[in-house]
MARPATI-944981 format. One record per residue: residue in one letter; residue number from 0; x, y, z of N, C-alpha, C in turn. Coordinates in pm, 1 decimal. Example, Ala and Ser with C-alpha at 12.3 -4.5 7.8 and 13.67 -1.06 7.14 Angstrom:
2
DRENKOL  type  seq        nx        ny        nz       cax       cay       caz        cx        cy        cz
DRENKOL     A    0    1319.0    -569.0     780.0    1230.0    -450.0     780.0    1320.0    -330.0     780.0
DRENKOL     S    1    1285.0    -225.0     708.0    1367.0    -106.0     714.0    1290.0       3.0     787.0
***
This chain:
159
DRENKOL  type  seq        nx        ny        nz       cax       cay       caz        cx        cy        cz
DRENKOL     M    0    -525.6   -4618.3   -6052.8    -473.0   -4511.9   -6152.7    -512.0   -4579.1   -6303.3
DRENKOL     N    1    -552.9   -4501.2   -6393.8    -599.0   -4551.9   -6506.5    -488.3   -4518.6   -6606.9
DRENKOL     T    2    -434.9   -4634.5   -6667.9    -308.2   -4653.7   -6764.2    -358.6   -4663.0   -6896.4
DRENKOL     K    3    -494.6   -4668.2   -6936.4    -540.3   -4707.8   -7054.4    -479.6   -4602.6   -7160.3
DRENKOL     A    4    -444.6   -4650.4   -7274.9    -376.5   -4539.2   -7369.8    -500.3   -4469.8   -7443.5
DRENKOL     K    5    -466.3   -4331.5   -7465.6    -571.9   -4260.5   -7533.3    -523.6   -4239.8   -7660.4
DRENKOL     I    6    -599.1   -4280.3   -7761.6    -575.8   -4280.5   -7908.0    -691.9   -4236.9   -7951.4
DRENKOL     D    7    -677.1   -4135.1   -8081.7    -793.9   -4117.9   -8160.4    -795.6   -4187.9   -8299.5
DRENKOL     G    8    -904.2   -4163.8   -8373.9    -899.0   -4244.9   -8517.7    -782.6   -4238.4   -8594.8
DRENKOL     I    9    -690.0   -4136.2   -8592.5    -578.1   -4113.9   -8679.1    -474.0   -4195.0   -8613.6
DRENKOL     D   10    -453.3   -4208.2   -8476.4    -373.2   -4300.5   -8408.9    -402.5   -4439.4   -8447.3
DRENKOL     F   11    -527.2   -4476.1   -8441.5    -568.1   -4595.1   -8466.7    -543.2   -4638.2   -8614.1
DRENKOL     K   12    -568.4   -4554.0   -8694.6    -538.0   -4597.2   -8846.8    -382.2   -4595.4   -8872.3
DRENKOL     I   13    -304.6   -4545.0   -8783.6    -165.0   -4540.3   -8789.1    -123.0   -4702.0   -8748.4
DRENKOL     I   14    -170.8   -4738.6   -8656.5    -147.0   -4862.9   -8579.8    -190.3   -4979.8   -8662.6
DRENKOL     R   15    -311.5   -4957.9   -8728.2    -370.8   -5056.8   -8822.3    -275.1   -5074.9   -8945.1
DRENKOL     A   16    -231.6   -4973.5   -8997.2    -141.1   -4968.3   -9119.2     -19.9   -5040.4   -9089.0
DRENKOL     L   17      47.6   -4994.9   -8976.7     169.1   -5055.3   -8937.0     161.5   -5204.6   -8896.8
DRENKOL     Q   18      34.5   -5251.4   -8837.6      15.0   -5379.1   -8801.1      15.3   -5471.6   -8947.2
DRENKOL     K   19     -43.4   -5426.1   -9051.5     -53.7   -5488.3   -9181.2      76.4   -5494.9   -9252.6
DRENKOL     D   20     182.8   -5387.1   -9229.4     296.3   -5389.7   -9282.1     380.0   -5295.2   -9207.2
DRENKOL     A   21     470.4   -5323.3   -9121.6     554.6   -5232.9   -9043.8     646.0   -5148.3   -9124.6
DRENKOL     R   22     634.2   -5168.4   -9260.7     734.3   -5083.6   -9343.6     652.3   -4984.2   -9420.5
DRENKOL     T   23     534.4   -4987.2   -9406.9     453.8   -4884.1   -9472.0     502.7   -4735.7   -9451.2
DRENKOL     V   24     533.1   -4672.1   -9574.2     570.1   -4532.0   -9543.7     480.2   -4441.6   -9484.1
DRENKOL     F   25     541.2   -4346.2   -9406.8     458.1   -4247.3   -9318.2     372.3   -4166.0   -9425.2
DRENKOL     A   26     421.9   -4125.1   -9538.4     366.0   -4052.6   -9636.7     227.4   -4112.1   -9680.0
DRENKOL     D   27     242.6   -4263.9   -9707.3     120.0   -4332.2   -9746.5      10.2   -4329.0   -9622.4
DRENKOL     I   28      39.8   -4345.1   -9521.3     -37.8   -4324.9   -9410.8    -109.3   -4180.0   -9396.4
DRENKOL     A   29     -26.6   -4108.9   -9421.1     -73.2   -3940.3   -9401.9    -173.2   -3926.5   -9518.0
DRENKOL     R   30    -126.5   -3969.4   -9628.3    -237.2   -3970.3   -9745.4    -380.0   -4035.8   -9700.8
DRENKOL     D   31    -369.5   -4161.9   -9646.9    -489.3   -4221.9   -9613.7    -567.9   -4137.2   -9509.3
DRENKOL     C   32    -488.3   -4084.7   -9420.3    -556.2   -4018.2   -9283.8    -596.6   -3879.6   -9322.3
DRENKOL     G   33    -555.6   -3812.7   -9453.8    -556.6   -3683.9   -9480.6    -490.5   -3581.0   -9409.0
DRENKOL     V   34    -360.3   -3623.9   -9342.5    -290.5   -3514.9   -9255.1    -140.7   -3519.0   -9328.5
DRENKOL     S   35     -51.4   -3447.6   -9270.8      71.2   -3442.0   -9317.9     151.3   -3560.7   -9276.1
DRENKOL     T   36     269.4   -3566.9   -9340.0     350.6   -3688.4   -9301.0     436.9   -3664.2   -9177.6
DRENKOL     D   37     448.9   -3521.4   -9134.3     512.4   -3483.5   -9034.3     408.4   -3522.9   -8886.5
DRENKOL     T   38     276.6   -3496.4   -8913.6     176.7   -3550.5   -8817.8     193.7   -3691.2   -8781.5
DRENKOL     I   39     213.0   -3750.7   -8886.6     193.6   -3903.4   -8865.2     343.6   -3940.9   -8804.0
DRENKOL     S   40     437.8   -3885.9   -8836.1     578.6   -3911.9   -8751.7     559.3   -3865.4   -8610.0
DRENKOL     K   41     509.2   -3773.3   -8586.3     516.6   -3726.9   -8446.6     413.1   -3795.0   -8389.2
DRENKOL     R   42     311.2   -3839.1   -8415.2     196.4   -3933.7   -8344.5     275.2   -4066.3   -8334.5
DRENKOL     F   43     353.7   -4107.6   -8427.3     417.3   -4245.8   -8419.1     528.9   -4239.7   -8299.1
DRENKOL     R   44     601.7   -4123.4   -8290.7     692.7   -4118.8   -8190.2     625.7   -4114.3   -8054.3
DRENKOL     K   45     519.6   -4019.9   -8063.8     435.6   -4012.0   -7919.6     384.8   -4136.7   -7884.3
DRENKOL     M   46     332.8   -4240.3   -7960.7     286.5   -4352.4   -7920.2     404.2   -4455.9   -7876.7
DRENKOL     K   47     524.1   -4425.8   -7948.7     629.6   -4519.1   -7911.9     685.3   -4475.9   -7772.3
DRENKOL     R   48     677.1   -4347.4   -7736.7     723.9   -4299.4   -7600.7     627.3   -4329.9   -7498.0
DRENKOL     A   49     490.1   -4348.4   -7534.5     398.9   -4372.9   -7433.6     399.8   -4543.1   -7418.4
DRENKOL     G   50     453.1   -4611.3   -7503.1     472.4   -4757.3   -7497.5     349.5   -4826.9   -7558.7
DRENKOL     I   51     264.4   -4746.0   -7635.1     166.9   -4800.9   -7711.7     205.5   -4898.2   -7840.2
DRENKOL     I   52     309.1   -4827.7   -7893.8     390.9   -4929.0   -7994.6     518.9   -4931.8   -7939.3
DRENKOL     R   53     562.8   -5064.3   -7938.4     683.3   -5120.4   -7845.8     790.7   -5156.1   -7975.6
DRENKOL     G   54     761.2   -5135.9   -8114.9     857.8   -5170.0   -8184.4     788.5   -5205.3   -8329.5
DRENKOL     T   55     862.6   -5232.2   -8426.8     818.7   -5282.2   -8558.4     883.0   -5409.0   -8574.6
DRENKOL     T   56     833.8   -5506.4   -8644.1     886.7   -5631.9   -8681.9     833.9   -5701.7   -8824.9
DRENKOL     I   57     904.7   -5800.3   -8835.3     864.9   -5889.0   -8960.8     803.8   -6009.6   -8914.0
DRENKOL     L   58     733.6   -6074.2   -9013.2     673.1   -6215.4   -8964.2     740.5   -6330.4   -9036.8
DRENKOL     L   59     769.4   -6428.3   -8960.2     861.3   -6545.9   -9004.2     769.7   -6648.3   -9043.7
DRENKOL     N   60     799.7   -6719.6   -9141.6     717.6   -6842.3   -9172.7     796.6   -6965.8   -9118.5
DRENKOL     P   61     791.0   -7017.5   -8994.1     850.6   -7141.9   -8943.4     871.1   -7261.5   -9050.6
DRENKOL     K   62     773.8   -7271.2   -9127.8     777.6   -7371.1   -9224.7     903.8   -7352.6   -9318.2
DRENKOL     S   63     940.9   -7222.9   -9343.3    1070.9   -7184.6   -9437.3    1194.5   -7253.3   -9379.9
DRENKOL     F   64    1188.9   -7270.1   -9237.7    1305.3   -7325.1   -9174.0    1297.5   -7457.4   -9135.5
DRENKOL     G   65    1195.5   -7535.3   -9205.7    1192.8   -7682.0   -9164.5    1100.3   -7721.2   -9069.0
DRENKOL     C   66    1043.3   -7618.1   -8978.1     960.0   -7637.4   -8858.5     816.2   -7691.4   -8918.6
DRENKOL     E   67     767.0   -7810.1   -8899.1     628.8   -7855.8   -8939.0     543.4   -7837.0   -8818.3
DRENKOL     C   68     570.3   -7816.7   -8715.0     481.2   -7855.2   -8589.0     501.6   -7712.6   -8505.2
DRENKOL     V   69     376.3   -7673.6   -8468.3     361.7   -7575.5   -8352.6     276.4   -7645.5   -8240.4
DRENKOL     G   70     325.2   -7632.3   -8128.7     252.6   -7722.2   -8022.5     255.9   -7615.6   -7891.6
DRENKOL     S   71     152.2   -7633.7   -7832.7     126.2   -7569.7   -7696.1     144.2   -7671.2   -7573.0
DRENKOL     F   72     178.7   -7618.5   -7446.7     209.8   -7683.2   -7339.8     150.7   -7620.9   -7239.4
DRENKOL     G   73      53.7   -7704.3   -7166.2       7.7   -7662.7   -7041.2      69.6   -7736.3   -6914.4
DRENKOL     V   74     122.6   -7667.8   -6834.1     209.0   -7744.0   -6747.9     151.7   -7700.1   -6603.4
DRENKOL     D   75     139.5   -7800.5   -6532.4     104.4   -7790.8   -6374.0     203.1   -7801.5   -6283.8
DRENKOL     V   76     247.6   -7728.7   -6203.8     358.0   -7746.2   -6096.1     316.0   -7714.9   -5950.6
DRENKOL     S   77     420.7   -7772.8   -5872.2     408.8   -7745.2   -5724.7     431.6   -7602.0   -5718.2
DRENKOL     Y   78     349.2   -7503.0   -5671.9     337.1   -7367.2   -5642.6     448.7   -7291.8   -5606.8
DRENKOL     P   79     540.8   -7345.1   -5526.5     650.3   -7260.5   -5461.9     738.0   -7264.8   -5573.4
DRENKOL     H   80     741.7   -7345.2   -5673.7     869.6   -7348.2   -5761.6     829.0   -7300.8   -5903.8
DRENKOL     L   81     712.2   -7217.3   -5924.1     641.7   -7189.9   -6053.7     763.2   -7110.1   -6125.3
DRENKOL     M   82     824.7   -7024.7   -6075.4     905.4   -6927.4   -6158.0    1026.8   -7015.7   -6186.0
DRENKOL     T   83    1074.0   -7101.6   -6108.6    1189.5   -7192.2   -6132.1    1163.9   -7279.3   -6271.3
DRENKOL     V   84    1033.5   -7339.4   -6266.3    1003.7   -7404.3   -6369.9     996.4   -7327.5   -6505.6
DRENKOL     V   85     935.6   -7224.4   -6489.1     915.3   -7116.4   -6607.1    1065.5   -7079.7   -6656.8
DRENKOL     E   86    1157.3   -7055.2   -6577.0    1289.2   -7028.7   -6631.0    1353.6   -7151.9   -6683.4
DRENKOL     S   87    1334.1   -7263.8   -6647.6    1384.0   -7396.7   -6692.5    1337.8   -7428.9   -6824.1
DRENKOL     I   88    1214.8   -7402.3   -6833.2    1140.4   -7425.4   -6965.8    1194.4   -7328.3   -7087.7
DRENKOL     K   89    1195.2   -7197.9   -7043.1    1246.4   -7095.2   -7147.7    1380.2   -7125.9   -7188.7
DRENKOL     K   90    1464.5   -7234.2   -7122.8    1604.9   -7261.3   -7183.6    1603.5   -7360.3   -7291.7
DRENKOL     I   91    1470.0   -7419.0   -7318.0    1456.8   -7513.9   -7420.3    1450.2   -7435.4   -7549.3
DRENKOL     P   92    1535.1   -7462.6   -7634.3    1560.9   -7378.3   -7764.6    1406.7   -7362.4   -7852.7
DRENKOL     E   93    1339.2   -7463.2   -7859.5    1214.5   -7459.0   -7949.4    1116.6   -7373.6   -7873.3
DRENKOL     I   94    1108.1   -7341.9   -7731.3    1008.6   -7276.3   -7666.1    1032.4   -7129.3   -7724.7
DRENKOL     V   95     907.6   -7071.9   -7773.5     918.5   -6938.2   -7813.4     827.5   -6846.1   -7716.7
DRENKOL     S   96     755.9   -6905.7   -7637.6     685.6   -6817.8   -7546.8     655.0   -6910.2   -7436.1
DRENKOL     C   97     681.1   -6842.2   -7297.8     656.6   -6927.6   -7172.6     609.6   -6831.0   -7072.9
DRENKOL     T   98     490.8   -6850.1   -7015.4     441.8   -6747.4   -6920.3     354.8   -6828.4   -6799.6
DRENKOL     R   99     368.4   -6761.1   -6706.1     245.8   -6795.5   -6595.1     119.6   -6784.4   -6647.0
DRENKOL     S  100      17.7   -6869.8   -6576.7    -113.5   -6834.9   -6649.8    -213.2   -6865.7   -6536.4
DRENKOL     M  101    -324.8   -6817.1   -6543.2    -442.7   -6838.3   -6469.8    -545.7   -6916.6   -6515.6
DRENKOL     G  102    -599.3   -7030.8   -6473.8    -693.8   -7112.7   -6539.2    -666.6   -7253.8   -6529.7
DRENKOL     K  103    -681.6   -7334.3   -6630.0    -644.3   -7468.8   -6600.7    -515.0   -7514.8   -6584.2
DRENKOL     H  104    -418.1   -7431.9   -6640.2    -276.4   -7463.6   -6595.1    -199.7   -7365.3   -6545.3
DRENKOL     D  105     -81.2   -7398.6   -6462.9     -18.1   -7271.1   -6414.9      75.1   -7213.3   -6500.5
DRENKOL     I  106     120.2   -7282.7   -6593.8     227.7   -7224.2   -6700.5     174.4   -7248.0   -6839.5
DRENKOL     F  107     165.9   -7168.7   -6933.0     141.1   -7183.7   -7074.8     256.7   -7147.5   -7176.9
DRENKOL     C  108     313.2   -7256.0   -7257.8     407.1   -7245.7   -7359.3     388.0   -7265.3   -7494.1
DRENKOL     I  109     451.4   -7195.3   -7575.1     424.3   -7212.6   -7711.5     569.4   -7273.7   -7758.6
DRENKOL     A  110     574.6   -7368.2   -7862.0     692.6   -7413.9   -7918.3     685.0   -7438.0   -8046.4
DRENKOL     V  111     787.0   -7394.3   -8137.6     784.2   -7424.6   -8288.0     887.6   -7525.7   -8291.1
DRENKOL     L  112     854.8   -7634.1   -8358.0     929.2   -7779.3   -8360.5     944.0   -7820.0   -8518.9
DRENKOL     K  113    1050.6   -7904.2   -8517.1    1093.8   -7962.6   -8658.7     968.5   -8074.1   -8695.3
DRENKOL     N  114     924.0   -8139.6   -8577.2     814.1   -8236.7   -8605.3     737.7   -8296.2   -8482.1
DRENKOL     V  115     661.8   -8364.2   -8519.6     571.2   -8409.6   -8394.3     645.2   -8500.6   -8288.5
DRENKOL     G  116     744.2   -8556.4   -8359.1     830.0   -8641.0   -8262.5     897.1   -8546.3   -8155.0
DRENKOL     R  117     952.5   -8435.1   -8196.2    1028.6   -8357.6   -8130.8     940.4   -8281.3   -8011.6
DRENKOL     L  118     795.7   -8252.1   -8049.1     697.4   -8237.4   -7964.6     686.9   -8295.5   -7842.8
DRENKOL     S  119     720.1   -8454.7   -7864.5     715.6   -8556.6   -7742.9     825.3   -8531.2   -7656.2
DRENKOL     Q  120     946.9   -8527.1   -7736.8    1067.7   -8508.7   -7663.9    1066.1   -8389.6   -7564.6
DRENKOL     V  121     992.8   -8264.6   -7611.0    1006.5   -8151.4   -7524.7     914.4   -8174.1   -7413.5
DRENKOL     K  122     799.7   -8264.4   -7436.2     713.6   -8271.4   -7329.7     765.0   -8343.5   -7223.1
DRENKOL     E  123     844.2   -8451.8   -7262.6     926.7   -8552.3   -7155.3    1049.3   -8451.2   -7104.9
DRENKOL     Q  124    1088.6   -8380.2   -7166.4    1195.9   -8268.8   -7107.1    1116.4   -8175.2   -7003.2
DRENKOL     I  125    1030.5   -8131.1   -7019.4     947.1   -8049.7   -6925.2     912.1   -8139.1   -6823.4
DRENKOL     K  126     854.8   -8268.2   -6837.3     812.3   -8346.0   -6714.6     912.4   -8407.9   -6624.8
DRENKOL     G  127    1049.2   -8381.3   -6697.3    1146.4   -8414.4   -6618.1    1199.0   -8327.7   -6499.7
DRENKOL     H  128    1136.4   -8203.9   -6490.2    1163.4   -8117.2   -6382.1    1083.5   -8165.0   -6269.3
DRENKOL     P  129    1160.1   -8171.8   -6144.3    1096.8   -8225.1   -6027.9     973.2   -8171.1   -5967.5
DRENKOL     A  130     951.6   -8026.1   -6016.4     843.2   -7967.3   -5960.0     714.2   -7958.0   -6056.6
DRENKOL     V  131     740.0   -8046.3   -6164.6     631.2   -8037.4   -6256.2     544.7   -8173.9   -6217.7
DRENKOL     R  132     426.0   -8147.4   -6206.3     313.5   -8252.6   -6187.4     244.1   -8308.5   -6307.9
DRENKOL     E  133     206.5   -8231.4   -6410.2     155.8   -8265.7   -6530.3     188.1   -8183.0   -6653.1
DRENKOL     V  134     197.0   -8228.1   -6770.4     206.6   -8155.1   -6887.2     101.6   -8199.5   -6982.4
DRENKOL     T  135      44.5   -8121.3   -7054.8     -70.3   -8152.8   -7152.6     -10.3   -8081.5   -7276.7
DRENKOL     T  136     -40.3   -8125.7   -7386.2      -3.8   -8071.9   -7517.2    -115.3   -8068.6   -7617.8
DRENKOL     S  137     -98.1   -7974.5   -7711.4    -192.4   -7939.3   -7830.8     -94.0   -7892.5   -7944.7
DRENKOL     I  138    -153.0   -7967.2   -8049.7     -66.8   -7926.8   -8187.3    -154.8   -7834.0   -8248.8
DRENKOL     W  139    -102.6   -7729.6   -8303.3    -190.6   -7622.1   -8369.8    -207.8   -7672.8   -8532.2
DRENKOL     V  140    -297.0   -7643.3   -8574.9    -312.6   -7690.7   -8720.3    -343.5   -7557.2   -8798.6
DRENKOL     D  141    -349.0   -7451.3   -8747.5    -353.4   -7320.1   -8850.8    -233.2   -7261.5   -8835.5
DRENKOL     E  142    -218.3   -7139.4   -8925.4    -102.5   -7051.5   -8925.5     -66.2   -7004.6   -8784.8
DRENKOL     I  143      51.9   -6956.4   -8763.9      94.9   -6894.5   -8646.6      69.5   -6742.4   -8646.9
DRENKOL     L  144     -20.5   -6695.6   -8588.4     -42.5   -6543.3   -8592.7     -53.8   -6478.8   -8454.4
DRENKOL     L  145      -4.2   -6521.2   -8360.1       4.8   -6447.7   -8237.7     115.4   -6421.6   -8176.4
DRENKOL     C  146     154.7   -6278.4   -8146.9     251.8   -6228.8   -8085.0     392.5   -6248.2   -8154.9
DRENKOL     P  147     411.9   -6262.4   -8283.5     493.7   -6303.0   -8360.2     636.6   -6218.3   -8316.1
DRENKOL     E  148     594.5   -6093.2   -8278.6     739.7   -6004.6   -8262.2     809.1   -6041.3   -8136.2
DRENKOL     N  149     747.4   -6103.8   -8047.1     798.6   -6173.6   -7934.2     861.3   -6318.9   -7960.7
DRENKOL     F  150     863.2   -6381.1   -8057.7     911.0   -6522.8   -8086.1    1045.4   -6508.3   -8125.5
DRENKOL     E  151    1132.7   -6571.8   -8083.0    1285.5   -6581.4   -8112.1    1308.5   -6725.3   -8162.6
DRENKOL     F  152    1343.2   -6741.2   -8285.3    1353.3   -6892.0   -8312.2    1514.8   -6942.6   -8290.9
DRENKOL     K  153    1537.6   -6964.8   -8157.1    1667.4   -6992.6   -8114.0    1726.7   -7108.0   -8171.1
DRENKOL     H  154    1640.9   -7220.8   -8202.8    1704.3   -7323.8   -8248.8    1710.5   -7365.9   -8389.7
DRENKOL     L  155    1699.5   -7259.5   -8449.5    1686.3   -7264.7   -8607.8    1850.1   -7251.5   -8640.0
DRENKOL     E  156    1892.3   -7280.4   -8750.4    2023.1   -7263.2   -8791.8    2019.8   -7215.8   -8938.6
DRENKOL     L  157    2121.5   -7133.7   -8994.7    2105.4   -7096.3   -9119.8    2173.9   -7207.7   -9198.7
DRENKOL     E  158    2125.4   -7225.2   -9324.7    2192.4   -7329.7   -9393.3    2279.0   -7284.9   -9517.0
***
């Protein structure tokens, strides 16, 4: 069964405009596309119903919350315990994404952390699970730009 979304140039322009700024007014998008605001509104709702657009979001700057380090973890586990380890890792507050993966590691995780020292602590916490065989880490050096709408900063507190 083919589940690929069917979108045209106008749908694509709507998507691009909202990716740049989710608060873009439909009237502005309509003007850029040469169609009515109602057309944009209907197409947006249609794409939302079809699951093409899952929602709208804002982008947070983790540094504004005192987080100076973004790191990723590659985790190798004893296979029968894969999902148990994933669920365990997801409970670590700094982990913003954790998923099974295919390739070099069984699990891939992303964490937003206060500092590099905390990266080491989280690594040791993951290694503490009895089904974990190995954990490798990487520190990101560029801005965070991947799937921010799925990231929930559970460990940050308002001051």
